[in-house]
N, C-alpha and C positions, 0 to 999 in steps of 0.2 A: 613719493608722486613720481609721474612719468615726466622725464625732462627732454627727451628726444626720441625720433626716430631712427636716427643715425647708429643706432646699436644694432647688434648681430640678430639675424632672423630668431635664434634661440632664444635669446631674451625676450622679443616681441612677442613670440609664443608662450612664454612663461607668464608675461604680464597678462595675456588674454587667459590663459589657464586659470590665473588667481582671481580675475576678474569674473569667470564663469562659476567657480567656487563660491564666490562672494554672493553672487547674483541669485544662487540657488539657495540662499538662506531667505530671500524675499518671496513673497506671493510670485509667482509667474506672471499674472496679469497686473499691469499698472491700473490704479484707480483714478489717476490722473496725470497731467503730461508733465513728464520729468525733465524734458529737455527743449529747448528753443526749436521751433519749427524749421529756422534755417540752417540748423546744424546738421540735422540729419534728413536723408530723403525718406527714410522709413517711417510709415505711418501705422503703426500698431500698438496693440495694447499688451505686447510681451516683450519683456525686457531683453530677452535671450535674441530678439530681432535687432536690437540695436547695438548689442555686442557682435552680432555676425557682420553688420554693415562695417563698423569701425575695424574689424578684423580683415574684411575683404579689402578695403582701403589699404590697411598697412600692408597687405599683401601685395597689391599693386604697387605701391610706393617701392617697396623692395626690388620689384621688376624694374623700375624706372632707374636710369641712369642719372647722377647726381647733376649733370650738365644738361639736363632735359628741361625745355621751357615750362614744363607743368610741375616739376618736383618740388620746388617750393611752395606752390598753391597747395599740391597734395600733403606735404609736409605739414603745414600749417592745418589743414583739414583734419588730418589724423591726430595731430597734437591736441586740439580743440576738442574732438570726440572722446579720446582718451581721457581728457582732464575732467570732461562732463560725466562721463561713466565713472570715473574714480570718486567724483564728489558725491554724485547720486547713490552709488552703493556704498560709501563709506561713511555718509552722513549720521551724525547722531540719532539714534532714536527717539 
């Protein structure tokens, strides 16, 4: 499970690569809501759109300085999004 965004950019990219591989095993269109509406701004039926939002947020977080006033907030958002994606994509069938 993902424990923090404070890891290197390469590790973050590897996490998203694995999530994309896992998502490819599912039908691309969601048949019901997988995620709480407050967790993602994305409103889509495509799981890859949710992955793209989380990856974009992770990339934005890497651009922030740790002492930025929004760093803690963004770190929390990215961790929650990644946790939700992992839970959804690795749930038992």
